[in-house]
SEFIZA-3560 file (N, C-alpha, C; in Angstrom, 3 decimals):
REM SEFIZA-3560
<numar><xx>74.807</xx><yy>82.075</yy><zz>108.528</zz><atom>N</atom></numar>
<numar><xx>74.114</xx><yy>80.983</yy><zz>107.898</zz><atom>CA</atom></numar>
<numar><xx>73.933</xx><yy>81.336</yy><zz>106.431</zz><atom>C</atom></numar>
<numar><xx>74.202</xx><yy>80.388</yy><zz>105.567</zz><atom>N</atom></numar>
<numar><xx>73.923</xx><yy>80.541</yy><zz>104.140</zz><atom>CA</atom></numar>
<numar><xx>72.684</xx><yy>79.706</yy><zz>103.856</zz><atom>C</atom></numar>
<numar><xx>71.643</xx><yy>80.360</yy><zz>103.364</zz><atom>N</atom></numar>
<numar><xx>70.374</xx><yy>79.680</yy><zz>103.103</zz><atom>CA</atom></numar>
<numar><xx>70.089</xx><yy>79.663</yy><zz>101.609</zz><atom>C</atom></numar>
<numar><xx>69.781</xx><yy>78.491</yy><zz>101.086</zz><atom>N</atom></numar>
<numar><xx>69.353</xx><yy>78.359</yy><zz>99.694</zz><atom>CA</atom></numar>
<numar><xx>67.838</xx><yy>78.445</yy><zz>99.690</zz><atom>C</atom></numar>
<numar><xx>67.312</xx><yy>79.476</yy><zz>99.018</zz><atom>N</atom></numar>
<numar><xx>65.879</xx><yy>79.760</yy><zz>99.110</zz><atom>CA</atom></numar>
<numar><xx>65.253</xx><yy>79.874</yy><zz>97.722</zz><atom>C</atom></numar>
<numar><xx>65.189</xx><yy>78.786</yy><zz>96.965</zz><atom>N</atom></numar>
<numar><xx>64.507</xx><yy>78.872</yy><zz>95.672</zz><atom>CA</atom></numar>
<numar><xx>63.000</xx><yy>78.963</yy><zz>95.881</zz><atom>C</atom></numar>
<numar><xx>62.314</xx><yy>79.580</yy><zz>94.942</zz><atom>N</atom></numar>
<numar><xx>60.850</xx><yy>79.674</yy><zz>95.026</zz><atom>CA</atom></numar>
<numar><xx>60.267</xx><yy>78.335</yy><zz>94.600</zz><atom>C</atom></numar>
<numar><xx>60.078</xx><yy>77.444</yy><zz>95.572</zz><atom>N</atom></numar>
<numar><xx>59.475</xx><yy>76.146</yy><zz>95.289</zz><atom>CA</atom></numar>
<numar><xx>58.561</xx><yy>75.768</yy><zz>96.449</zz><atom>C</atom></numar>
<numar><xx>58.158</xx><yy>74.514</yy><zz>96.493</zz><atom>N</atom></numar>
<numar><xx>57.204</xx><yy>74.096</yy><zz>97.528</zz><atom>CA</atom></numar>
<numar><xx>57.810</xx><yy>74.055</yy><zz>98.927</zz><atom>C</atom></numar>
<numar><xx>59.122</xx><yy>74.169</yy><zz>99.056</zz><atom>N</atom></numar>
<numar><xx>59.770</xx><yy>74.191</yy><zz>100.373</zz><atom>CA</atom></numar>
<numar><xx>60.122</xx><yy>75.606</yy><zz>100.841</zz><atom>C</atom></numar>
<numar><xx>59.698</xx><yy>76.613</yy><zz>100.094</zz><atom>N</atom></numar>
<numar><xx>60.063</xx><yy>77.993</yy><zz>100.402</zz><atom>CA</atom></numar>
<numar><xx>59.649</xx><yy>78.373</yy><zz>101.826</zz><atom>C</atom></numar>
<numar><xx>58.413</xx><yy>78.074</yy><zz>102.198</zz><atom>N</atom></numar>
<numar><xx>57.920</xx><yy>78.468</yy><zz>103.526</zz><atom>CA</atom></numar>
<numar><xx>58.684</xx><yy>77.764</yy><zz>104.645</zz><atom>C</atom></numar>
<numar><xx>59.039</xx><yy>76.494</yy><zz>104.456</zz><atom>N</atom></numar>
<numar><xx>59.823</xx><yy>75.778</yy><zz>105.468</zz><atom>CA</atom></numar>
<numar><xx>61.213</xx><yy>76.395</yy><zz>105.600</zz><atom>C</atom></numar>
<numar><xx>61.790</xx><yy>76.759</yy><zz>104.472</zz><atom>N</atom></numar>
<numar><xx>63.117</xx><yy>77.374</yy><zz>104.503</zz><atom>CA</atom></numar>
<numar><xx>63.062</xx><yy>78.712</yy><zz>105.222</zz><atom>C</atom></numar>
<numar><xx>62.030</xx><yy>79.494</yy><zz>104.955</zz><atom>N</atom></numar>
<numar><xx>61.854</xx><yy>80.782</yy><zz>105.633</zz><atom>CA</atom></numar>
<numar><xx>61.696</xx><yy>80.563</yy><zz>107.137</zz><atom>C</atom></numar>
<numar><xx>60.977</xx><yy>79.521</yy><zz>107.519</zz><atom>N</atom></numar>
<numar><xx>60.819</xx><yy>79.205</yy><zz>108.938</zz><atom>CA</atom></numar>
<numar><xx>62.173</xx><yy>78.919</yy><zz>109.584</zz><atom>C</atom></numar>
<numar><xx>63.037</xx><yy>78.191</yy><zz>108.887</zz><atom>N</atom></numar>
<numar><xx>64.386</xx><yy>77.921</yy><zz>109.402</zz><atom>CA</atom></numar>
<numar><xx>65.207</xx><yy>79.199</yy><zz>109.503</zz><atom>C</atom></numar>
<numar><xx>65.045</xx><yy>80.078</yy><zz>108.531</zz><atom>N</atom></numar>
<numar><xx>65.754</xx><yy>81.363</yy><zz>108.570</zz><atom>CA</atom></numar>
<numar><xx>65.291</xx><yy>82.173</yy><zz>109.775</zz><atom>C</atom></numar>
<numar><xx>63.980</xx><yy>82.190</yy><zz>110.024</zz><atom>N</atom></numar>
<numar><xx>63.449</xx><yy>82.935</yy><zz>111.168</zz><atom>CA</atom></numar>
<numar><xx>63.999</xx><yy>82.399</yy><zz>112.489</zz><atom>C</atom></numar>
<numar><xx>64.172</xx><yy>81.087</yy><zz>112.589</zz><atom>N</atom></numar>
<numar><xx>64.765</xx><yy>80.515</yy><zz>113.807</zz><atom>CA</atom></numar>
<numar><xx>66.196</xx><yy>80.998</yy><zz>113.983</zz><atom>C</atom></numar>
<numar><xx>66.943</xx><yy>81.050</yy><zz>112.900</zz><atom>N</atom></numar>
<numar><xx>68.325</xx><yy>81.535</yy><zz>112.972</zz><atom>CA</atom></numar>
<numar><xx>68.358</xx><yy>83.020</yy><zz>113.305</zz><atom>C</atom></numar>
<numar><xx>67.419</xx><yy>83.779</yy><zz>112.756</zz><atom>N</atom></numar>
<numar><xx>67.345</xx><yy>85.212</yy><zz>113.053</zz><atom>CA</atom></numar>
<numar><xx>67.066</xx><yy>85.432</yy><zz>114.538</zz><atom>C</atom></numar>
<numar><xx>66.225</xx><yy>84.586</yy><zz>115.122</zz><atom>N</atom></numar>
<numar><xx>65.898</xx><yy>84.712</yy><zz>116.546</zz><atom>CA</atom></numar>
<numar><xx>67.129</xx><yy>84.496</yy><zz>117.423</zz><atom>C</atom></numar>
<numar><xx>68.112</xx><yy>83.791</yy><zz>116.883</zz><atom>N</atom></numar>
<numar><xx>69.361</xx><yy>83.543</yy><zz>117.615</zz><atom>CA</atom></numar>
<numar><xx>70.470</xx><yy>84.500</yy><zz>117.175</zz><atom>C</atom></numar>
<numar><xx>70.082</xx><yy>85.579</yy><zz>116.501</zz><atom>N</atom></numar>
<numar><xx>70.996</xx><yy>86.630</yy><zz>116.034</zz><atom>CA</atom></numar>
<numar><xx>72.079</xx><yy>86.120</yy><zz>115.094</zz><atom>C</atom></numar>
<numar><xx>71.752</xx><yy>85.145</yy><zz>114.291</zz><atom>N</atom></numar>
<numar><xx>72.694</xx><yy>84.612</yy><zz>113.317</zz><atom>CA</atom></numar>
<numar><xx>72.662</xx><yy>85.469</yy><zz>112.054</zz><atom>C</atom></numar>
<numar><xx>73.830</xx><yy>85.833</yy><zz>111.517</zz><atom>N</atom></numar>
<numar><xx>73.819</xx><yy>86.551</yy><zz>110.238</zz><atom>CA</atom></numar>
<numar><xx>73.343</xx><yy>85.608</yy><zz>109.127</zz><atom>C</atom></numar>
<numar><xx>72.521</xx><yy>86.128</yy><zz>108.231</zz><atom>N</atom></numar>
<numar><xx>71.919</xx><yy>85.315</yy><zz>107.175</zz><atom>CA</atom></numar>
<numar><xx>72.391</xx><yy>85.821</yy><zz>105.817</zz><atom>C</atom></numar>
<numar><xx>72.862</xx><yy>84.921</yy><zz>104.990</zz><atom>N</atom></numar>
<numar><xx>73.132</xx><yy>85.198</yy><zz>103.583</zz><atom>CA</atom></numar>
<numar><xx>72.196</xx><yy>84.282</yy><zz>102.809</zz><atom>C</atom></numar>
<numar><xx>71.346</xx><yy>84.861</yy><zz>101.979</zz><atom>N</atom></numar>
<numar><xx>70.356</xx><yy>84.070</yy><zz>101.252</zz><atom>CA</atom></numar>
<numar><xx>70.718</xx><yy>84.002</yy><zz>99.774</zz><atom>C</atom></numar>
<numar><xx>70.568</xx><yy>82.830</yy><zz>99.217</zz><atom>N</atom></numar>
<numar><xx>70.724</xx><yy>82.612</yy><zz>97.787</zz><atom>CA</atom></numar>
<numar><xx>69.330</xx><yy>82.325</yy><zz>97.261</zz><atom>C</atom></numar>
<numar><xx>68.757</xx><yy>83.294</yy><zz>96.538</zz><atom>N</atom></numar>
<numar><xx>67.361</xx><yy>83.199</yy><zz>96.123</zz><atom>CA</atom></numar>
<numar><xx>67.239</xx><yy>83.393</yy><zz>94.616</zz><atom>C</atom></numar>
<numar><xx>66.074</xx><yy>83.060</yy><zz>94.100</zz><atom>N</atom></numar>
<numar><xx>65.831</xx><yy>83.224</yy><zz>92.673</zz><atom>CA</atom></numar>
<numar><xx>65.347</xx><yy>84.640</yy><zz>92.381</zz><atom>C</atom></numar>
<numar><xx>65.694</xx><yy>85.114</yy><zz>91.190</zz><atom>N</atom></numar>
<numar><xx>65.268</xx><yy>86.454</yy><zz>90.769</zz><atom>CA</atom></numar>
<numar><xx>63.748</xx><yy>86.548</yy><zz>90.839</zz><atom>C</atom></numar>
<numar><xx>63.277</xx><yy>87.701</yy><zz>91.249</zz><atom>N</atom></numar>
<numar><xx>61.845</xx><yy>87.918</yy><zz>91.352</zz><atom>CA</atom></numar>
<numar><xx>61.280</xx><yy>87.628</yy><zz>92.730</zz><atom>C</atom></numar>
<numar><xx>62.091</xx><yy>87.096</yy><zz>93.622</zz><atom>N</atom></numar>
<numar><xx>61.640</xx><yy>86.831</yy><zz>94.992</zz><atom>CA</atom></numar>
<numar><xx>61.712</xx><yy>88.141</yy><zz>95.769</zz><atom>C</atom></numar>
<numar><xx>60.591</xx><yy>88.829</yy><zz>95.849</zz><atom>N</atom></numar>
<numar><xx>60.556</xx><yy>90.140</yy><zz>96.500</zz><atom>CA</atom></numar>
<numar><xx>60.454</xx><yy>90.032</yy><zz>98.014</zz><atom>C</atom></numar>
<numar><xx>60.081</xx><yy>88.880</yy><zz>98.527</zz><atom>N</atom></numar>
<numar><xx>59.875</xx><yy>88.716</yy><zz>99.969</zz><atom>CA</atom></numar>
<numar><xx>61.150</xx><yy>88.386</yy><zz>100.731</zz><atom>C</atom></numar>
<numar><xx>62.168</xx><yy>87.880</yy><zz>100.068</zz><atom>N</atom></numar>
<numar><xx>63.370</xx><yy>87.422</yy><zz>100.764</zz><atom>CA</atom></numar>
<numar><xx>64.085</xx><yy>88.568</yy><zz>101.472</zz><atom>C</atom></numar>
<numar><xx>63.917</xx><yy>89.778</yy><zz>100.992</zz><atom>N</atom></numar>
<numar><xx>64.539</xx><yy>90.939</yy><zz>101.615</zz><atom>CA</atom></numar>
<numar><xx>64.076</xx><yy>91.192</yy><zz>103.041</zz><atom>C</atom></numar>
<numar><xx>62.923</xx><yy>90.666</yy><zz>103.404</zz><atom>N</atom></numar>
<numar><xx>62.423</xx><yy>90.804</yy><zz>104.779</zz><atom>CA</atom></numar>
<numar><xx>63.197</xx><yy>89.914</yy><zz>105.752</zz><atom>C</atom></numar>
<numar><xx>63.855</xx><yy>88.897</yy><zz>105.219</zz><atom>N</atom></numar>
<numar><xx>64.515</xx><yy>87.907</yy><zz>106.063</zz><atom>CA</atom></numar>
<numar><xx>66.035</xx><yy>87.975</yy><zz>106.011</zz><atom>C</atom></numar>
<numar><xx>66.572</xx><yy>88.613</yy><zz>105.000</zz><atom>N</atom></numar>
<numar><xx>68.026</xx><yy>88.719</yy><zz>104.879</zz><atom>CA</atom></numar>
<numar><xx>68.394</xx><yy>90.004</yy><zz>104.161</zz><atom>C</atom></numar>
<numar><xx>69.369</xx><yy>90.716</yy><zz>104.731</zz><atom>N</atom></numar>
<numar><xx>69.866</xx><yy>91.928</yy><zz>104.080</zz><atom>CA</atom></numar>
<numar><xx>70.868</xx><yy>91.577</yy><zz>102.993</zz><atom>C</atom></numar>
<numar><xx>71.447</xx><yy>90.390</yy><zz>103.090</zz><atom>N</atom></numar>
<numar><xx>72.463</xx><yy>89.936</yy><zz>102.144</zz><atom>CA</atom></numar>
<numar><xx>71.874</xx><yy>88.844</yy><zz>101.263</zz><atom>C</atom></numar>
<numar><xx>71.493</xx><yy>89.225</yy><zz>100.050</zz><atom>N</atom></numar>
<numar><xx>70.850</xx><yy>88.283</yy><zz>99.138</zz><atom>CA</atom></numar>
<numar><xx>71.647</xx><yy>88.211</yy><zz>97.844</zz><atom>C</atom></numar>
<numar><xx>71.906</xx><yy>87.001</yy><zz>97.396</zz><atom>N</atom></numar>
<numar><xx>72.503</xx><yy>86.759</yy><zz>96.086</zz><atom>CA</atom></numar>
<numar><xx>71.394</xx><yy>86.166</yy><zz>95.231</zz><atom>C</atom></numar>
<numar><xx>71.091</xx><yy>86.835</yy><zz>94.120</zz><atom>N</atom></numar>
<numar><xx>70.014</xx><yy>86.355</yy><zz>93.252</zz><atom>CA</atom></numar>
<numar><xx>70.580</xx><yy>85.515</yy><zz>92.114</zz><atom>C</atom></numar>
<numar><xx>69.873</xx><yy>84.428</yy><zz>91.815</zz><atom>N</atom></numar>
<numar><xx>70.217</xx><yy>83.572</yy><zz>90.687</zz><atom>CA</atom></numar>
<numar><xx>69.053</xx><yy>83.608</yy><zz>89.705</zz><atom>C</atom></numar>
<numar><xx>69.305</xx><yy>83.266</yy><zz>88.450</zz><atom>N</atom></numar>
<numar><xx>68.205</xx><yy>83.255</yy><zz>87.480</zz><atom>CA</atom></numar>
<numar><xx>67.102</xx><yy>82.284</yy><zz>87.904</zz><atom>C</atom></numar>
<numar><xx>65.866</xx><yy>82.678</yy><zz>87.644</zz><atom>N</atom></numar>
<numar><xx>64.731</xx><yy>81.810</yy><zz>87.945</zz><atom>CA</atom></numar>
<numar><xx>64.728</xx><yy>80.673</yy><zz>86.931</zz><atom>C</atom></numar>
<numar><xx>64.642</xx><yy>79.462</yy><zz>87.409</zz><atom>N</atom></numar>
<numar><xx>64.698</xx><yy>78.295</yy><zz>86.535</zz><atom>CA</atom></numar>
<numar><xx>63.850</xx><yy>77.175</yy><zz>87.116</zz><atom>C</atom></numar>
<numar><xx>63.856</xx><yy>76.055</yy><zz>86.455</zz><atom>N</atom></numar>
<numar><xx>63.151</xx><yy>74.884</yy><zz>86.967</zz><atom>CA</atom></numar>
<numar><xx>63.761</xx><yy>74.480</yy><zz>88.313</zz><atom>C</atom></numar>
<numar><xx>62.949</xx><yy>74.055</yy><zz>89.267</zz><atom>N</atom></numar>
<numar><xx>63.482</xx><yy>73.684</yy><zz>90.586</zz><atom>CA</atom></numar>
<numar><xx>64.577</xx><yy>72.613</yy><zz>90.527</zz><atom>C</atom></numar>
<numar><xx>64.480</xx><yy>71.710</yy><zz>89.564</zz><atom>N</atom></numar>
<numar><xx>65.481</xx><yy>70.648</yy><zz>89.448</zz><atom>CA</atom></numar>
<numar><xx>66.849</xx><yy>71.186</yy><zz>89.043</zz><atom>C</atom></numar>
<numar><xx>66.890</xx><yy>72.344</yy><zz>88.392</zz><atom>N</atom></numar>
<numar><xx>68.152</xx><yy>72.918</yy><zz>87.922</zz><atom>CA</atom></numar>
<numar><xx>68.773</xx><yy>73.893</yy><zz>88.919</zz><atom>C</atom></numar>
<numar><xx>68.035</xx><yy>74.271</yy><zz>89.951</zz><atom>N</atom></numar>
<numar><xx>68.542</xx><yy>75.259</yy><zz>90.906</zz><atom>CA</atom></numar>
<numar><xx>69.883</xx><yy>74.873</yy><zz>91.521</zz><atom>C</atom></numar>
<numar><xx>70.102</xx><yy>73.616</yy><zz>91.927</zz><atom>N</atom></numar>
<numar><xx>71.411</xx><yy>73.280</yy><zz>92.516</zz><atom>CA</atom></numar>
<numar><xx>72.583</xx><yy>73.539</yy><zz>91.571</zz><atom>C</atom></numar>
<numar><xx>72.380</xx><yy>73.314</yy><zz>90.286</zz><atom>N</atom></numar>
<numar><xx>73.461</xx><yy>73.536</yy><zz>89.324</zz><atom>CA</atom></numar>
<numar><xx>73.770</xx><yy>75.021</yy><zz>89.162</zz><atom>C</atom></numar>
<numar><xx>72.752</xx><yy>75.851</yy><zz>89.271</zz><atom>N</atom></numar>
<numar><xx>72.952</xx><yy>77.298</yy><zz>89.164</zz><atom>CA</atom></numar>
<numar><xx>73.496</xx><yy>77.853</yy><zz>90.477</zz><atom>C</atom></numar>
<numar><xx>73.069</xx><yy>77.303</yy><zz>91.596</zz><atom>N</atom></numar>
<numar><xx>73.485</xx><yy>77.809</yy><zz>92.907</zz><atom>CA</atom></numar>
<numar><xx>74.934</xx><yy>77.484</yy><zz>93.231</zz><atom>C</atom></numar>
<numar><xx>75.470</xx><yy>76.417</yy><zz>92.658</zz><atom>N</atom></numar>
<numar><xx>76.812</xx><yy>75.981</yy><zz>93.036</zz><atom>CA</atom></numar>
<numar><xx>77.879</xx><yy>77.008</yy><zz>92.651</zz><atom>C</atom></numar>
<numar><xx>77.694</xx><yy>77.732</yy><zz>91.568</zz><atom>N</atom></numar>
<numar><xx>78.717</xx><yy>78.695</yy><zz>91.131</zz><atom>CA</atom></numar>
<numar><xx>78.879</xx><yy>79.834</yy><zz>92.133</zz><atom>C</atom></numar>
<numar><xx>77.808</xx><yy>80.549</yy><zz>92.521</zz><atom>N</atom></numar>
<numar><xx>78.015</xx><yy>81.601</yy><zz>93.518</zz><atom>CA</atom></numar>
<numar><xx>78.498</xx><yy>81.067</yy><zz>94.864</zz><atom>C</atom></numar>
<numar><xx>78.097</xx><yy>79.853</yy><zz>95.229</zz><atom>N</atom></numar>
<numar><xx>78.558</xx><yy>79.282</yy><zz>96.496</zz><atom>CA</atom></numar>
<numar><xx>80.051</xx><yy>78.968</yy><zz>96.452</zz><atom>C</atom></numar>
<numar><xx>80.533</xx><yy>78.457</yy><zz>95.323</zz><atom>N</atom></numar>
<numar><xx>81.965</xx><yy>78.186</yy><zz>95.191</zz><atom>CA</atom></numar>
<numar><xx>82.762</xx><yy>79.482</yy><zz>95.201</zz><atom>C</atom></numar>
<numar><xx>82.261</xx><yy>80.508</yy><zz>94.524</zz><atom>N</atom></numar>
<numar><xx>82.951</xx><yy>81.803</yy><zz>94.537</zz><atom>CA</atom></numar>
<numar><xx>82.959</xx><yy>82.393</yy><zz>95.940</zz><atom>C</atom></numar>
<numar><xx>81.862</xx><yy>82.262</yy><zz>96.652</zz><atom>N</atom></numar>
<numar><xx>81.787</xx><yy>82.744</yy><zz>98.031</zz><atom>CA</atom></numar>
<numar><xx>82.846</xx><yy>82.052</yy><zz>98.885</zz><atom>C</atom></numar>
<numar><xx>82.923</xx><yy>80.724</yy><zz>98.784</zz><atom>N</atom></numar>
<numar><xx>83.911</xx><yy>79.968</yy><zz>99.556</zz><atom>CA</atom></numar>
<numar><xx>85.333</xx><yy>80.372</yy><zz>99.168</zz><atom>C</atom></numar>
<numar><xx>85.567</xx><yy>80.581</yy><zz>97.884</zz><atom>N</atom></numar>
<numar><xx>86.897</xx><yy>80.970</yy><zz>97.404</zz><atom>CA</atom></numar>
<numar><xx>87.331</xx><yy>82.303</yy><zz>98.006</zz><atom>C</atom></numar>
<numar><xx>86.451</xx><yy>83.307</yy><zz>97.930</zz><atom>N</atom></numar>
<numar><xx>86.827</xx><yy>84.638</yy><zz>98.413</zz><atom>CA</atom></numar>
<numar><xx>86.921</xx><yy>84.693</yy><zz>99.940</zz><atom>C</atom></numar>
<numar><xx>86.106</xx><yy>83.935</yy><zz>100.635</zz><atom>N</atom></numar>
<numar><xx>86.229</xx><yy>83.870</yy><zz>102.098</zz><atom>CA</atom></numar>
<numar><xx>87.565</xx><yy>83.234</yy><zz>102.473</zz><atom>C</atom></numar>
<numar><xx>87.931</xx><yy>82.149</yy><zz>101.794</zz><atom>N</atom></numar>
<numar><xx>89.209</xx><yy>81.487</yy><zz>102.079</zz><atom>CA</atom></numar>
<numar><xx>90.378</xx><yy>82.419</yy><zz>101.780</zz><atom>C</atom></numar>
<numar><xx>90.286</xx><yy>83.150</yy><zz>100.685</zz><atom>N</atom></numar>
<numar><xx>91.354</xx><yy>84.102</yy><zz>100.338</zz><atom>CA</atom></numar>
<numar><xx>91.475</xx><yy>85.195</yy><zz>101.382</zz><atom>C</atom></numar>
<numar><xx>90.338</xx><yy>85.721</yy><zz>101.821</zz><atom>N</atom></numar>
<numar><xx>90.341</xx><yy>86.785</yy><zz>102.825</zz><atom>CA</atom></numar>
<numar><xx>90.917</xx><yy>86.285</yy><zz>104.148</zz><atom>C</atom></numar>
<numar><xx>90.676</xx><yy>85.028</yy><zz>104.473</zz><atom>N</atom></numar>
<numar><xx>91.200</xx><yy>84.452</yy><zz>105.715</zz><atom>CA</atom></numar>
<numar><xx>92.666</xx><yy>84.053</yy><zz>105.597</zz><atom>C</atom></numar>
<numar><xx>93.214</xx><yy>84.125</yy><zz>104.394</zz><atom>N</atom></numar>
<numar><xx>94.614</xx><yy>83.769</yy><zz>104.202</zz><atom>CA</atom></numar>
<numar><xx>94.856</xx><yy>82.277</yy><zz>104.087</zz><atom>C</atom></numar>
<numar><xx>93.836</xx><yy>81.519</yy><zz>103.756</zz><atom>N</atom></numar>
<numar><xx>93.992</xx><yy>80.068</yy><zz>103.608</zz><atom>CA</atom></numar>
<numar><xx>94.652</xx><yy>79.747</yy><zz>102.271</zz><atom>C</atom></numar>
<numar><xx>95.402</xx><yy>78.656</yy><zz>102.238</zz><atom>N</atom></numar>
<numar><xx>96.012</xx><yy>78.200</yy><zz>100.995</zz><atom>CA</atom></numar>
<numar><xx>94.930</xx><yy>77.512</yy><zz>100.174</zz><atom>C</atom></numar>
<numar><xx>94.472</xx><yy>78.171</yy><zz>99.138</zz><atom>N</atom></numar>
<numar><xx>93.336</xx><yy>77.693</yy><zz>98.361</zz><atom>CA</atom></numar>
<numar><xx>93.689</xx><yy>76.437</yy><zz>97.569</zz><atom>C</atom></numar>
<numar><xx>94.925</xx><yy>76.347</yy><zz>97.100</zz><atom>N</atom></numar>
<numar><xx>95.324</xx><yy>75.196</yy><zz>96.295</zz><atom>CA</atom></numar>
<numar><xx>95.695</xx><yy>73.975</yy><zz>97.127</zz><atom>C</atom></numar>
<numar><xx>95.949</xx><yy>74.156</yy><zz>98.395</zz><atom>N</atom></numar>
<numar><xx>96.328</xx><yy>73.044</yy><zz>99.277</zz><atom>CA</atom></numar>
<numar><xx>95.501</xx><yy>73.114</yy><zz>100.566</zz><atom>C</atom></numar>
<numar><xx>94.214</xx><yy>72.760</yy><zz>100.515</zz><atom>N</atom></numar>
<numar><xx>93.393</xx><yy>72.833</yy><zz>101.725</zz><atom>CA</atom></numar>
<numar><xx>93.920</xx><yy>71.891</yy><zz>102.802</zz><atom>C</atom></numar>
<numar><xx>93.876</xx><yy>72.352</yy><zz>104.041</zz><atom>N</atom></numar>
<numar><xx>94.350</xx><yy>71.500</yy><zz>105.134</zz><atom>CA</atom></numar>
<numar><xx>93.305</xx><yy>70.431</yy><zz>105.435</zz><atom>C</atom></numar>
<numar><xx>93.769</xx><yy>69.365</yy><zz>106.031</zz><atom>N</atom></numar>
<numar><xx>92.921</xx><yy>68.233</yy><zz>106.411</zz><atom>CA</atom></numar>
<numar><xx>92.210</xx><yy>67.579</yy><zz>105.230</zz><atom>C</atom></numar>
<numar><xx>92.774</xx><yy>67.711</yy><zz>104.045</zz><atom>N</atom></numar>
<numar><xx>92.203</xx><yy>67.058</yy><zz>102.873</zz><atom>CA</atom></numar>
<numar><xx>92.963</xx><yy>65.756</yy><zz>102.659</zz><atom>C</atom></numar>
<numar><xx>92.262</xx><yy>64.663</yy><zz>102.741</zz><atom>N</atom></numar>
<numar><xx>92.896</xx><yy>63.357</yy><zz>102.572</zz><atom>CA</atom></numar>
<numar><xx>92.497</xx><yy>62.773</yy><zz>101.222</zz><atom>C</atom></numar>
<numar><xx>93.440</xx><yy>62.141</yy><zz>100.593</zz><atom>N</atom></numar>
<numar><xx>93.178</xx><yy>61.512</yy><zz>99.306</zz><atom>CA</atom></numar>
<numar><xx>93.469</xx><yy>60.029</yy><zz>99.467</zz><atom>C</atom></numar>
<numar><xx>92.529</xx><yy>59.219</yy><zz>99.078</zz><atom>N</atom></numar>
<numar><xx>92.778</xx><yy>57.783</yy><zz>99.160</zz><atom>CA</atom></numar>
<numar><xx>92.566</xx><yy>57.170</yy><zz>97.787</zz><atom>C</atom></numar>
<numar><xx>93.422</xx><yy>56.245</yy><zz>97.462</zz><atom>N</atom></numar>
<numar><xx>93.339</xx><yy>55.543</yy><zz>96.186</zz><atom>CA</atom></numar>
<numar><xx>93.241</xx><yy>54.064</yy><zz>96.492</zz><atom>C</atom></numar>
<numar><xx>92.261</xx><yy>53.429</yy><zz>95.914</zz><atom>N</atom></numar>
<numar><xx>92.093</xx><yy>51.995</yy><zz>96.101</zz><atom>CA</atom></numar>
<numar><xx>92.435</xx><yy>51.295</yy><zz>94.799</zz><atom>C</atom></numar>
<numar><xx>93.350</xx><yy>50.354</yy><zz>94.881</zz><atom>N</atom></numar>
<numar><xx>93.751</xx><yy>49.599</yy><zz>93.700</zz><atom>CA</atom></numar>
<numar><xx>93.279</xx><yy>48.168</yy><zz>93.876</zz><atom>C</atom></numar>
<numar><xx>92.603</xx><yy>47.658</yy><zz>92.879</zz><atom>N</atom></numar>
<numar><xx>92.130</xx><yy>46.272</yy><zz>92.954</zz><atom>CA</atom></numar>
<numar><xx>92.962</xx><yy>45.382</yy><zz>92.080</zz><atom>C</atom></numar>
//
């Protein structure tokens, strides 16, 4: 499970979801903001992002998530430039 855990008003709910996944022995990768000292109790694999305004967190989080997806796909031997099951539709009016 990849969990986005910014320090905001939903932090405790997100931690609760992580704990449910931990109870089911799911591996957890957490994407958290710098300075979050508590996240280490819930995930051994933490990627820290700069602490910023909560509204900007998605823009900062997308880069490490895209890199994660890229390297996982490469390790699995997937064709990164031609993903399978990708459909393109064009509508002309």
